[in-house]
C-alpha positions in Angstrom: 8.3 115.4 47.3 7.7 119.1 48.2 10.5 118.9 50.9 12.9 117.5 48.3 12.1 120.3 45.9 12.6 122.9 48.6 15.9 121.2 49.6 17.1 121.2 46.0 16.0 124.8 45.5 18.1 125.9 48.5 21.1 124.1 47.1 20.6 125.7 43.7 20.4 129.1 45.3 23.6 128.3 47.3 25.6 127.2 44.3 24.4 130.1 42.1 25.5 132.5 44.9 28.8 130.9 45.1 29.3 131.1 41.4 28.5 134.8 41.3 31.0 135.5 44.1 33.7 133.2 42.4 33.1 135.0 39.1 33.8 138.4 40.6 36.8 137.1 42.5 38.3 135.5 39.3 37.7 138.7 37.4 39.6 140.7 40.1 42.4 138.1 40.1 42.6 138.1 36.4 42.9 141.9 36.5 45.8 141.6 38.8 47.9 139.5 36.6 49.9 142.5 35.3 50.4 143.7 38.9 51.7 140.2 39.9 54.2 140.3 36.9 55.4 143.8 37.9 55.8 142.8 41.6 57.7 139.6 40.6 59.9 141.6 38.4 60.5 144.2 41.1 61.2 141.7 43.8 63.5 139.5 42.0 65.3 142.4 40.2 67.8 145.0 41.5 65.4 147.8 42.2 63.9 146.0 45.3 67.4 145.5 46.8 68.3 149.2 46.1 65.0 150.4 47.7 65.6 148.1 50.7 69.1 149.4 51.2 67.9 153.0 50.9 65.3 152.3 53.6 67.8 150.7 55.8 70.1 153.6 55.5 67.4 156.0 56.5 67.1 157.7 53.1 63.3 157.3 52.8 60.7 159.4 54.7 59.4 157.9 57.9 55.8 158.3 56.9 56.2 156.5 53.6 54.2 153.2 53.5 56.8 150.6 52.8 55.2 147.1 53.2 56.6 146.4 49.7 60.0 146.4 51.2 59.1 143.7 53.7 60.7 140.5 52.2 57.9 138.4 53.6 55.2 140.7 52.3 56.0 140.3 48.7 57.2 136.7 48.8 54.1 135.5 50.7 51.8 137.5 48.4 53.4 135.8 45.3 53.3 132.5 47.0 49.7 132.8 47.7 49.0 133.8 44.0 50.8 130.6 42.9 48.9 128.5 45.4 45.5 130.0 44.2 46.4 129.2 40.6 47.4 125.7 41.6 44.1 125.3 43.6 42.0 126.5 40.6 44.0 124.0 38.3 43.2 121.2 40.7 39.5 122.2 41.1 39.2 122.3 37.2 40.4 118.6 37.1 37.5 117.5 39.2 
Protein backbone atom coordinates (compact mmCIF):
# COMPACT_ATOMS: atom_id res chain seq x y z
CA UNK A 1 0.00 0.00 0.00
CA UNK A 2 2.76 2.49 0.91
CA UNK A 3 4.68 1.72 -2.28
CA UNK A 4 1.50 2.28 -4.32
CA UNK A 5 0.90 5.64 -2.65
CA UNK A 6 4.52 6.65 -3.30
CA UNK A 7 4.24 5.59 -6.94
CA UNK A 8 0.98 7.51 -7.41
CA UNK A 9 2.47 10.55 -5.67
CA UNK A 10 5.36 10.47 -8.14
CA UNK A 11 2.92 10.26 -11.05
CA UNK A 12 0.92 13.16 -9.63
CA UNK A 13 4.08 15.28 -9.35
CA UNK A 14 5.03 14.37 -12.92
CA UNK A 15 1.64 15.33 -14.34
CA UNK A 16 1.48 18.57 -12.35
CA UNK A 17 4.94 19.56 -13.58
CA UNK A 18 4.01 18.77 -17.19
CA UNK A 19 0.82 20.82 -16.87
CA UNK A 20 2.70 23.84 -15.50
CA UNK A 21 5.16 23.67 -18.40
CA UNK A 22 2.38 23.19 -20.96
CA UNK A 23 0.42 26.09 -19.50
CA UNK A 24 3.38 28.41 -19.94
CA UNK A 25 4.03 27.15 -23.45
CA UNK A 26 0.38 27.63 -24.42
CA UNK A 27 0.46 31.16 -23.05
CA UNK A 28 3.50 31.94 -25.22
CA UNK A 29 1.92 30.30 -28.27
CA UNK A 30 -1.31 32.19 -27.75
CA UNK A 31 0.69 35.40 -27.45
CA UNK A 32 2.35 34.64 -30.79
CA UNK A 33 -0.93 34.49 -32.74
CA UNK A 34 -0.62 38.07 -33.97
CA UNK A 35 3.00 37.49 -34.99
CA UNK A 36 1.93 34.39 -36.93
CA UNK A 37 -0.79 36.38 -38.66
CA UNK A 38 1.65 39.12 -39.62
CA UNK A 39 4.29 36.65 -40.85
CA UNK A 40 1.66 34.84 -42.93
CA UNK A 41 0.49 38.10 -44.48
CA UNK A 42 4.10 39.15 -45.15
CA UNK A 43 5.16 35.83 -46.67
CA UNK A 44 2.16 35.44 -48.96
CA UNK A 45 2.01 39.13 -49.88
CA UNK A 46 4.07 41.28 -52.20
CA UNK A 47 6.36 42.73 -49.52
CA UNK A 48 8.28 39.48 -48.97
CA UNK A 49 8.96 39.13 -52.71
CA UNK A 50 10.14 42.73 -52.93
CA UNK A 51 12.42 42.29 -49.92
CA UNK A 52 13.85 39.07 -51.33
CA UNK A 53 14.53 40.74 -54.69
CA UNK A 54 16.25 43.64 -52.91
CA UNK A 55 18.43 41.15 -51.03
CA UNK A 56 19.28 39.21 -54.19
CA UNK A 57 20.18 42.50 -55.91
CA UNK A 58 22.60 43.38 -53.11
CA UNK A 59 20.56 46.35 -51.91
CA UNK A 60 20.51 45.31 -48.25
CA UNK A 61 23.36 45.73 -45.76
CA UNK A 62 25.53 42.62 -45.42
CA UNK A 63 25.23 42.57 -41.63
CA UNK A 64 21.39 42.65 -41.69
CA UNK A 65 19.86 39.53 -40.18
CA UNK A 66 17.70 38.15 -42.97
CA UNK A 67 16.44 34.73 -41.91
CA UNK A 68 12.96 36.00 -42.70
CA UNK A 69 13.94 36.10 -46.37
CA UNK A 70 14.73 32.40 -46.35
CA UNK A 71 11.75 30.80 -48.03
CA UNK A 72 12.11 27.65 -45.96
CA UNK A 73 12.48 29.59 -42.71
CA UNK A 74 9.06 31.21 -42.75
CA UNK A 75 7.29 28.34 -44.50
CA UNK A 76 8.64 25.76 -42.03
CA UNK A 77 7.75 27.96 -39.07
CA UNK A 78 4.18 28.49 -40.27
CA UNK A 79 3.84 24.77 -41.06
CA UNK A 80 5.13 23.89 -37.59
CA UNK A 81 2.59 26.28 -36.06
CA UNK A 82 -0.24 24.60 -37.98
CA UNK A 83 1.06 21.16 -36.94
CA UNK A 84 1.09 22.23 -33.29
CA UNK A 85 -2.50 23.46 -33.54
CA UNK A 86 -3.52 20.15 -35.14
CA UNK A 87 -1.69 18.21 -32.44
CA UNK A 88 -3.47 20.18 -29.70
CA UNK A 89 -6.82 19.57 -31.42
CA UNK A 90 -6.13 15.83 -31.61
CA UNK A 91 -5.03 15.76 -27.97
CA UNK A 92 -8.21 17.54 -26.91
CA UNK A 93 -10.29 14.76 -28.52
CA UNK A 94 -8.80 12.11 -26.25
